[in-house]
N, C-alpha and C positions, 0 to 999 in steps of 0.2 A: 734119067736124069738123079743127081744125088736129093738125099731127102730135104724140104725145104718150104718154106709159103709161097703160094704161087704170087708173082708178080703183079698179077691184076687188079685191079680194084676192088676192093672185098662187099665195102659198102654204099652202092651208088647211092642210096638218099640220104640227106644230110637233115640231122635234130637237133636241134640244141643242144649242144656242149662245150663250148667256152665262150663266156662273157654272156649279152643277153638283160631282160633286164631282171631286178632285183627279187621280183619274185619265184626267175626260173634260176637265177645261182641257188637262193635259198632252197628250192626243190633240188636241185643237185644235188645240192651241198647234204639233205638230208639221206639223200640215196646212198652218198658215198660214206656215212654211219654204218647203214644196213651192212656193207660188205666190207666193212672193218672190222664191223662184229663179229667174223666168220674166227680172224685168227687171233683177235684178242678175248671173246668170249671161249669158244668151243676149246685152246688150249688150254685155257687154266679151269676147265671142267663150269664155268660159270652157265650152267644148261639153263636155269631160268633165263638170262638176261639173253642169252643164244636163242630160245625160243621164242624174244618176242622182236626178232627180228624179222621172222614171219607171220604171213598169213595165217588167219586163227585155224581157215578150212582149205583142205588140200592140196598146202604145201607140199614141194615133192623135189626132191633133191637126187644127183647120179654121181655116186664115185667109181672109181678101181675097185673096193674090194668091200664095198656093199652091194652093189650096183644099184636098183633105183627104189627110192625108199620114201614115203612117207616122211615129214620131218619129226613127227613123233618119233617113228619107228626108226630114224636115223639116230635120234639122241642117243635111245636104248641101245643099240646094236654099238653105240660110240662108247658108251658108259660100260656095256661089258667085254667090249676088246680091251678098254681102257684096263681095266681091271686082271684081264690076262697077260697084262705087258705091252700093248701097241703102244706104238711113244711117236706118233706125228703131230708134228708141229708146222706150222706155218708163217714161212715171210712176207708180207705187203711191201710189194716190190711200185705202187702204183696206183691210183684207182680215178679212173674219169667216168663220167655219166653220158648216157643220149638220154634226152627227154623229150618227147611229147606234151606240149601243155593241155592242148585242146582234148585229151581222153585221158588226163590224168594218169599216163603211162612212163616208165623209166627202163631202162637196162644198163644196169651197172658195172662196166668192165673192170676186175681190179688183177692186176700183175703180179703172181705172186707162188714163191717158192714152197712145193710139198717137199718137208724133209723130216726123214723117216728114219730112226737107228734099229738096227737089226742084231744079232748075233747069230753068228754060223761059225760051226766047228770052233771056238774060242777064240773068234774072230769077231768085234766089232766093229761093224761100218754102218754109216749112214746112203739111202737112195735120194738122189734130189731129182724134184721133177719141177720143170719151168712151166708155170701154166696160165691159165687167163680164166677167170670163174668170172662168168658169166650169170647177174640177177635181174630176173625177169618183175618188176616189181608194178608195183600199184598203189592209189592213194584215193583210200575210200575211209568214212568212218566206222571205226571197231566196238564191239561190244562196251569196250570202258574209257572210249575217248569222249564219251558225250555229245554225240553228233559230228564233233570237229574229226576233220579228215586225217588220214597219217598215214604216212609212205608202210608198206609193208613188201614184204618177198615174197611172190607164190612157186617159182622156180629158179632154180642153180643147176647148171652145168657146166661142165669144162671142158676148155681146148688143152689138152696134155700136148704141148711142143717139142721138149726133150728133155732127156734124163740120164744122168750118169751116178757110179758109184766113187764115193769119199771115204777115204780111209780115214778114219777116226785118231790115228796113232800117227798120219801122215804119210805110211810107205806099204799098210798090209792091208789086202782087199780076198775075198776069198772070189776063187774064178764059180762063171756062170757056165753051164753045157749051156751049145747052142743053141741043140733041141729046146732046152726051155724058154731061152730068148726067144724063140721063132713062132712061139705061139700068139705074143704080144707084139701090138703093132709099135712101131719105131718111136712115137711120142710117149709110152711108158712102158716098155719094156722092160727096163731093169727092175722097175718099181715094182711093176706085174707077176715077175718072177720072184722078187723077193719075198710078195705078201704073198702069194700063194705057198710058198715055204712054212708060210703059218697055219695054213688050212684056208686061208678064204679063197674063194671062188671068183674070181676076178672078169670081171664085165666087159665083153669084147667088146670092140664097135665103136667105143667112144671118137668124139671129135680130137685131131690131133694136127695137124699143118698140112695134110695133103690127101684126105679121103673124104667119102661122099659124107660120112658125119660134119664133116667142118663146114661143108656147102648149104647144110641141112638147118646149121645153128644159125647162120648168118641168117638164111630165110624166115627163122623163129625170129630173131631179133626184129627187122623188121615188120615183119607182120605183126608180131607185141607191139612195137611201136604205132602201128597203123590202130592200136584197138580188136584187133583180130585173134580168138584164139587158138593156143599153138601147142596145145598138150599132145594132139596127136603128130606132129613136125617132129617134137621130142622123145616120142615114143614112151609116152605116160600108158602103164598099161589100165586097161576099160575093167570098171570093175572091182578096183585096185581091195582089198582084206588086208587090215593090220595082223602082221606077223607074230603082236605078244597077244 
């Protein structure tokens, strides 16, 4: 069958996601702000604002080019990559939130396009990848909230759905060798190949639209909303040590 998302229901259990009480609507809106902070703050190097999206302890993110990192390590490698010329932007295309107020848990689902600029053999081009960012969020007091509960993000992992090469001059793009493309799953094939040429070690096995990681991520979504821990499902490494 051609590469595509399953036709079967992917999230059988339903949570507060549209309408509801004013309190539910406000909570979902607060979580959507966390999601929108990724493209708004990270793309502009507003690192303090970006860090404020995340939990104070044990927050973790996964991307193609960085692998799985604590949020503080991810910010550091992002700074270093930007200093070397990595030019990654994000277009938010729409965000909705699933909320379980009885557990103070929520999952933000942000449709976004990753767009990265590359130069190869004198050719400037973009690779664009359609994704869904999944934010695993909880509501609890923080060290600076004076006992007031606040929404923060514990984990972020993405569905990488499909990608393409975009010529910046409207017609010229480089060629990619088949052997290079086949190293990566179809959801981020061109993005992975192009990022690898910059020297990044690309993380394999991330969720696409039809692999086991897709179903694992949906399992994690449901279990998180039920109040369970999902670090193992998300494949967060045990005894993680900072890279810096």
